[in-house]
FIKOLZA-1660 file (N, C-alpha, C; in steps of 0.1 Angstrom, whole numbers, plus 5000, padded with zeros to 4 digits):
% residues 139
   i   px   py   pz ch aa at
   1 8294 1039 6690  A  M  N
   1 8284 1039 6682  A  M CA
   1 8282 1027 6674  A  M  C
   2 8294 1023 6668  A  I  N
   2 8293 1009 6660  A  I CA
   2 8288 0999 6669  A  I  C
   3 8294 0996 6680  A  F  N
   3 8288 0985 6689  A  F CA
   3 8274 0988 6693  A  F  C
   4 8271 0999 6694  A  G  N
   4 8256 1003 6697  A  G CA
   4 8247 0998 6687  A  G  C
   5 8250 0999 6675  A  F  N
   5 8241 0996 6663  A  F CA
   5 8243 0979 6663  A  F  C
   6 8254 0973 6665  A  S  N
   6 8257 0960 6665  A  S CA
   6 8249 0953 6676  A  S  C
   7 8248 0960 6686  A  G  N
   7 8242 0953 6700  A  G CA
   7 8226 0952 6698  A  G  C
   8 8222 0958 6687  A  Q  N
   8 8207 0959 6685  A  Q CA
   8 8203 0944 6680  A  Q  C
   9 8192 0937 6686  A  N  N
   9 8188 0925 6681  A  N CA
   9 8184 0927 6665  A  N  C
  10 8183 0914 6661  A  G  N
  10 8180 0913 6645  A  G CA
  10 8168 0921 6640  A  G  C
  11 8158 0920 6649  A  E  N
  11 8146 0928 6646  A  E CA
  11 8147 0942 6647  A  E  C
  12 8153 0948 6656  A  N  N
  12 8156 0961 6657  A  N CA
  12 8164 0966 6645  A  N  C
  13 8174 0958 6643  A  S  N
  13 8184 0963 6632  A  S CA
  13 8177 0964 6619  A  S  C
  14 8169 0953 6617  A  G  N
  14 8161 0952 6604  A  G CA
  14 8151 0963 6604  A  G  C
  15 8144 0967 6614  A  N  N
  15 8136 0978 6614  A  N CA
  15 8142 0991 6611  A  N  C
  16 8154 0994 6616  A  L  N
  16 8160 1006 6613  A  L CA
  16 8165 1005 6597  A  L  C
  17 8168 0995 6592  A  S  N
  17 8173 0995 6579  A  S CA
  17 8160 0998 6570  A  S  C
  18 8149 0990 6573  A  R  N
  18 8137 0993 6565  A  R CA
  18 8132 1007 6566  A  R  C
  19 8135 1014 6577  A  K  N
  19 8131 1027 6580  A  K CA
  19 8139 1036 6571  A  K  C
  20 8151 1033 6570  A  A  N
  20 8161 1041 6561  A  A CA
  20 8157 1039 6547  A  A  C
  21 8155 1028 6543  A  A  N
  21 8151 1023 6530  A  A CA
  21 8138 1031 6526  A  A  C
  22 8128 1031 6535  A  G  N
  22 8115 1038 6532  A  G CA
  22 8120 1053 6530  A  G  C
  23 8127 1059 6538  A  V  N
  23 8130 1074 6535  A  V CA
  23 8137 1075 6521  A  V  C
  24 8145 1068 6517  A  I  N
  24 8152 1068 6505  A  I CA
  24 8141 1066 6492  A  I  C
  25 8132 1056 6494  A  V  N
  25 8122 1055 6485  A  V CA
  25 8114 1067 6483  A  V  C
  26 8109 1071 6495  A  D  N
  26 8100 1083 6496  A  D CA
  26 8106 1096 6488  A  D  C
  27 8120 1098 6490  A  I  N
  27 8126 1108 6483  A  I CA
  27 8128 1107 6468  A  I  C
  28 8132 1094 6465  A  A  N
  28 8133 1090 6452  A  A CA
  28 8119 1093 6444  A  A  C
  29 8108 1089 6452  A  D  N
  29 8096 1091 6445  A  D CA
  29 8092 1106 6444  A  D  C
  30 8095 1114 6454  A  S  N
  30 8092 1128 6453  A  S CA
  30 8100 1136 6442  A  S  C
  31 8112 1130 6439  A  V  N
  31 8120 1139 6428  A  V CA
  31 8118 1130 6414  A  V  C
  32 8109 1121 6414  A  H  N
  32 8105 1114 6403  A  H CA
  32 8115 1103 6397  A  H  C
  33 8124 1099 6406  A  L  N
  33 8133 1088 6403  A  L CA
  33 8127 1074 6400  A  L  C
  34 8117 1072 6409  A  V  N
  34 8108 1061 6409  A  V CA
  34 8094 1065 6410  A  V  C
  35 8086 1056 6406  A  D  N
  35 8070 1058 6406  A  D CA
  35 8065 1047 6417  A  D  C
  36 8061 1050 6429  A  V  N
  36 8057 1040 6438  A  V CA
  36 8043 1034 6433  A  V  C
  37 8037 1043 6426  A  R  N
  37 8023 1036 6421  A  R CA
  37 8025 1025 6412  A  R  C
  38 8036 1025 6405  A  W  N
  38 8038 1014 6395  A  W CA
  38 8047 1002 6399  A  W  C
  39 8056 1005 6411  A  N  N
  39 8066 0997 6416  A  N CA
  39 8063 0991 6431  A  N  C
  40 8052 0998 6435  A  G  N
  40 8049 0994 6449  A  G CA
  40 8059 0998 6460  A  G  C
  41 8057 1007 6469  A  R  N
  41 8065 1012 6479  A  R CA
  41 8072 1002 6486  A  R  C
  42 8065 0991 6493  A  Q  N
  42 8070 0981 6500  A  Q CA
  42 8080 0972 6491  A  Q  C
  43 8077 0969 6479  A  E  N
  43 8086 0961 6469  A  E CA
  43 8098 0969 6468  A  E  C
  44 8098 0982 6466  A  L  N
  44 8110 0990 6464  A  L CA
  44 8119 0989 6477  A  L  C
  45 8112 0991 6489  A  I  N
  45 8119 0991 6501  A  I CA
  45 8127 0978 6504  A  I  C
  46 8120 0968 6500  A  D  N
  46 8125 0953 6501  A  D CA
  46 8138 0951 6493  A  D  C
  47 8137 0957 6479  A  K  N
  47 8148 0956 6471  A  K CA
  47 8161 0963 6476  A  K  C
  48 8158 0974 6482  A  I  N
  48 8170 0984 6483  A  I CA
  48 8175 0982 6500  A  I  C
  49 8167 0975 6507  A  E  N
  49 8171 0974 6522  A  E CA
  49 8185 0969 6524  A  E  C
  50 8188 0959 6518  A  L  N
  50 8203 0952 6519  A  L CA
  50 8212 0961 6514  A  L  C
  51 8212 0967 6503  A  P  N
  51 8222 0977 6498  A  P CA
  51 8223 0989 6507  A  P  C
  52 8211 0993 6511  A  V  N
  52 8213 1005 6521  A  V CA
  52 8220 1001 6533  A  V  C
  53 8217 0989 6539  A  R  N
  53 8225 0985 6551  A  R CA
  53 8240 0983 6548  A  R  C
  54 8243 0977 6538  A  K  N
  54 8259 0976 6534  A  K CA
  54 8264 0989 6532  A  K  C
  55 8257 0998 6525  A  A  N
  55 8263 1012 6522  A  A CA
  55 8266 1018 6535  A  A  C
  56 8256 1017 6546  A  A  N
  56 8258 1023 6559  A  A CA
  56 8271 1019 6566  A  A  C
  57 8271 1005 6564  A  H  N
  57 8284 0999 6570  A  H CA
  57 8297 1004 6565  A  H  C
  58 8296 1006 6552  A  M  N
  58 8309 1011 6545  A  M CA
  58 8310 1026 6549  A  M  C
  59 8301 1035 6549  A  T  N
  59 8301 1048 6554  A  T CA
  59 8306 1048 6568  A  T  C
  60 8300 1041 6578  A  E  N
  60 8306 1043 6590  A  E CA
  60 8319 1039 6592  A  E  C
  61 8324 1030 6586  A  Y  N
  61 8337 1024 6586  A  Y CA
  61 8348 1034 6579  A  Y  C
  62 8343 1040 6568  A  A  N
  62 8352 1050 6561  A  A CA
  62 8353 1063 6570  A  A  C
  63 8342 1068 6578  A  I  N
  63 8345 1078 6587  A  I CA
  63 8353 1075 6598  A  I  C
  64 8351 1063 6603  A  F  N
  64 8359 1057 6615  A  F CA
  64 8373 1058 6609  A  F  C
  65 8377 1052 6598  A  A  N
  65 8392 1051 6593  A  A CA
  65 8397 1066 6591  A  A  C
  66 8390 1076 6587  A  C  N
  66 8394 1088 6586  A  C CA
  66 8397 1094 6600  A  C  C
  67 8388 1091 6610  A  L  N
  67 8391 1096 6623  A  L CA
  67 8406 1089 6629  A  L  C
  68 8408 1077 6627  A  V  N
  68 8420 1069 6630  A  V CA
  68 8432 1076 6623  A  V  C
  69 8430 1078 6609  A  Y  N
  69 8440 1084 6602  A  Y CA
  69 8444 1098 6607  A  Y  C
  70 8435 1106 6610  A  L  N
  70 8437 1120 6615  A  L CA
  70 8444 1119 6630  A  L  C
  71 8439 1110 6638  A  A  N
  71 8446 1108 6651  A  A CA
  71 8461 1104 6650  A  A  C
  72 8465 1097 6640  A  F  N
  72 8479 1093 6638  A  F CA
  72 8487 1102 6629  A  F  C
  73 8480 1113 6623  A  T  N
  73 8488 1122 6614  A  T CA
  73 8495 1132 6624  A  T  C
  74 8507 1128 6628  A  V  N
  74 8516 1139 6636  A  V CA
  74 8527 1140 6630  A  V  C
  75 8536 1150 6633  A  D  N
  75 8548 1152 6626  A  D CA
  75 8557 1141 6630  A  D  C
  76 8565 1137 6622  A  G  N
  76 8574 1126 6623  A  G CA
  76 8569 1112 6620  A  G  C
  77 8556 1110 6618  A  V  N
  77 8551 1096 6616  A  V CA
  77 8549 1097 6601  A  V  C
  78 8555 1087 6594  A  S  N
  78 8555 1086 6580  A  S CA
  78 8541 1081 6575  A  S  C
  79 8538 1088 6563  A  W  N
  79 8524 1084 6558  A  W CA
  79 8520 1070 6555  A  W  C
  80 8531 1063 6553  A  Q  N
  80 8530 1048 6550  A  Q CA
  80 8525 1042 6564  A  Q  C
  81 8531 1046 6575  A  L  N
  81 8527 1040 6589  A  L CA
  81 8514 1045 6592  A  L  C
  82 8510 1057 6589  A  V  N
  82 8497 1062 6593  A  V CA
  82 8486 1055 6585  A  V  C
  83 8489 1052 6572  A  R  N
  83 8480 1043 6564  A  R CA
  83 8478 1029 6570  A  R  C
  84 8490 1023 6573  A  F  N
  84 8490 1010 6578  A  F CA
  84 8482 1008 6590  A  F  C
  85 8486 1017 6601  A  I  N
  85 8479 1018 6614  A  I CA
  85 8464 1019 6612  A  I  C
  86 8460 1029 6603  A  S  N
  86 8446 1033 6601  A  S CA
  86 8439 1021 6595  A  S  C
  87 8445 1014 6586  A  F  N
  87 8438 1002 6579  A  F CA
  87 8436 0991 6589  A  F  C
  88 8447 0987 6596  A  F  N
  88 8447 0975 6605  A  F CA
  88 8440 0977 6617  A  F  C
  89 8440 0989 6622  A  A  N
  89 8434 0992 6636  A  A CA
  89 8419 0991 6634  A  A  C
  90 8414 0999 6622  A  T  N
  90 8401 0997 6620  A  T CA
  90 8395 0986 6614  A  T  C
  91 8403 0977 6608  A  A  N
  91 8399 0963 6603  A  A CA
  91 8397 0954 6614  A  A  C
  92 8407 0956 6625  A  A  N
  92 8406 0948 6637  A  A CA
  92 8393 0951 6644  A  A  C
  93 8389 0964 6643  A  F  N
  93 8378 0968 6651  A  F CA
  93 8364 0962 6644  A  F  C
  94 8365 0960 6629  A  A  N
  94 8356 0955 6622  A  A CA
  94 8354 0939 6625  A  A  C
  95 8365 0935 6627  A  C  N
  95 8365 0919 6631  A  C CA
  95 8359 0918 6645  A  C  C
  96 8363 0927 6654  A  S  N
  96 8356 0923 6667  A  S CA
  96 8342 0927 6667  A  S  C
  97 8337 0937 6658  A  D  N
  97 8323 0939 6659  A  D CA
  97 8316 0927 6653  A  D  C
  98 8320 0920 6644  A  E  N
  98 8314 0910 6638  A  E CA
  98 8313 0898 6648  A  E  C
  99 8325 0895 6656  A  F  N
  99 8326 0885 6666  A  F CA
  99 8315 0891 6677  A  F  C
 100 8314 0902 6682  A  H  N
 100 8303 0906 6690  A  H CA
 100 8290 0903 6685  A  H  C
 101 8287 0904 6672  A  Q  N
 101 8273 0901 6667  A  Q CA
 101 8270 0886 6669  A  Q  C
 102 8279 0878 6670  A  L  N
 102 8277 0863 6672  A  L CA
 102 8268 0860 6684  A  L  C
 103 8270 0870 6694  A  Y  N
 103 8264 0869 6708  A  Y CA
 103 8251 0878 6708  A  Y  C
 104 8247 0883 6698  A  V  N
 104 8235 0892 6699  A  V CA
 104 8222 0884 6693  A  V  C
 105 8212 0885 6699  A  P  N
 105 8200 0875 6694  A  P CA
 105 8196 0881 6681  A  P  C
 106 8194 0871 6671  A  G  N
 106 8190 0874 6659  A  G CA
 106 8200 0880 6649  A  G  C
 107 8212 0880 6652  A  R  N
 107 8222 0886 6645  A  R CA
 107 8234 0875 6643  A  R  C
 108 8242 0877 6632  A  N  N
 108 8253 0867 6632  A  N CA
 108 8266 0874 6626  A  N  C
 109 8277 0868 6629  A  G  N
 109 8288 0877 6624  A  G CA
 109 8291 0870 6610  A  G  C
 110 8296 0879 6602  A  C  N
 110 8299 0874 6588  A  C CA
 110 8312 0879 6582  A  C  C
 111 8319 0870 6575  A  V  N
 111 8333 0874 6570  A  V CA
 111 8330 0885 6559  A  V  C
 112 8319 0883 6551  A  T  N
 112 8317 0892 6540  A  T CA
 112 8314 0906 6545  A  T  C
 113 8308 0907 6557  A  D  N
 113 8305 0922 6564  A  D CA
 113 8319 0928 6566  A  D  C
 114 8329 0919 6571  A  V  N
 114 8342 0925 6574  A  V CA
 114 8348 0930 6561  A  V  C
 115 8345 0922 6550  A  L  N
 115 8352 0926 6539  A  L CA
 115 8346 0940 6531  A  L  C
 116 8333 0941 6534  A  I  N
 116 8325 0953 6531  A  I CA
 116 8330 0965 6539  A  I  C
 117 8332 0962 6551  A  D  N
 117 8337 0972 6561  A  D CA
 117 8351 0976 6557  A  D  C
 118 8360 0966 6552  A  C  N
 118 8374 0970 6548  A  C CA
 118 8374 0978 6535  A  C  C
 119 8363 0976 6526  A  V  N
 119 8362 0986 6514  A  V CA
 119 8358 1000 6519  A  V  C
 120 8350 1001 6528  A  G  N
 120 8348 1014 6534  A  G CA
 120 8360 1021 6541  A  G  C
 121 8368 1011 6547  A  I  N
 121 8381 1017 6553  A  I CA
 121 8390 1022 6544  A  I  C
 122 8391 1015 6533  A  L  N
 122 8400 1018 6521  A  L CA
 122 8396 1031 6515  A  L  C
 123 8383 1033 6514  A  I  N
 123 8377 1047 6509  A  I CA
 123 8381 1058 6517  A  I  C
 124 8378 1055 6529  A  G  N
 124 8383 1066 6538  A  G CA
 124 8397 1070 6540  A  G  C
 125 8405 1059 6539  A  I  N
 125 8420 1061 6539  A  I CA
 125 8424 1069 6526  A  I  C
 126 8416 1065 6514  A  I  N
 126 8421 1071 6501  A  I CA
 126 8416 1086 6502  A  I  C
 127 8405 1088 6507  A  I  N
 127 8399 1102 6507  A  I CA
 127 8408 1111 6515  A  I  C
 128 8414 1104 6529  A  C  N
 128 8421 1112 6538  A  C CA
 128 8437 1114 6531  A  C  C
 129 8441 1105 6524  A  S  N
 129 8454 1106 6516  A  S CA
 129 8453 1117 6506  A  S  C
 130 8444 1118 6498  A  I  N
 130 8441 1127 6488  A  I CA
 130 8440 1142 6495  A  I  C
 131 8432 1142 6505  A  A  N
 131 8431 1156 6512  A  A CA
 131 8444 1160 6518  A  A  C
 132 8450 1151 6524  A  D  N
 132 8465 1153 6530  A  D CA
 132 8474 1158 6519  A  D  C
 133 8474 1152 6508  A  R  N
 133 8483 1155 6497  A  R CA
 133 8480 1170 6491  A  R  C
 134 8468 1172 6490  A  R  N
 134 8464 1185 6485  A  R CA
 134 8467 1196 6494  A  R  C
 135 8466 1193 6508  A  K  N
 135 8470 1203 6519  A  K CA
 135 8483 1206 6518  A  K  C
 136 8492 1195 6516  A  K  N
 136 8507 1198 6514  A  K CA
 136 8510 1206 6501  A  K  C
 137 8503 1204 6491  A  M  N
 137 8505 1211 6479  A  M CA
 137 8502 1227 6481  A  M  C
 138 8492 1228 6489  A  I  N
 138 8489 1245 6490  A  I CA
 138 8500 1249 6499  A  I  C
 139 8504 1241 6510  A  I  N
 139 8513 1248 6519  A  I CA
 139 8528 1249 6512  A  I  C
% end
């Protein structure tokens, strides 16, 4: 899925981000968080498109890190090793994803995107660690 999104050319990727931002603006307008009559719908979409795209990156890598964490959570494997493997395996994938984007028309690989992905990875690992700890407290 991640490579699928990364394989989209720059125009398609931007259209998807703008579409998601448009949905968010419409929802915010319908619950009266913003008023598109005063701010202009397109102006609001333009303002939030980049943060929406970066939040999506963080979210997909948080989910990916959780899946890797769960895959390595087996009896006999220390929690430190599970966290280490989860972080570095997922971060290596984030690096390879940015490298892949260097060869996609209209896209570029960016170190700051890897850092944003790593924030998502850390969030995912923290969530899994907290859930794991709570599960052990109940048992």
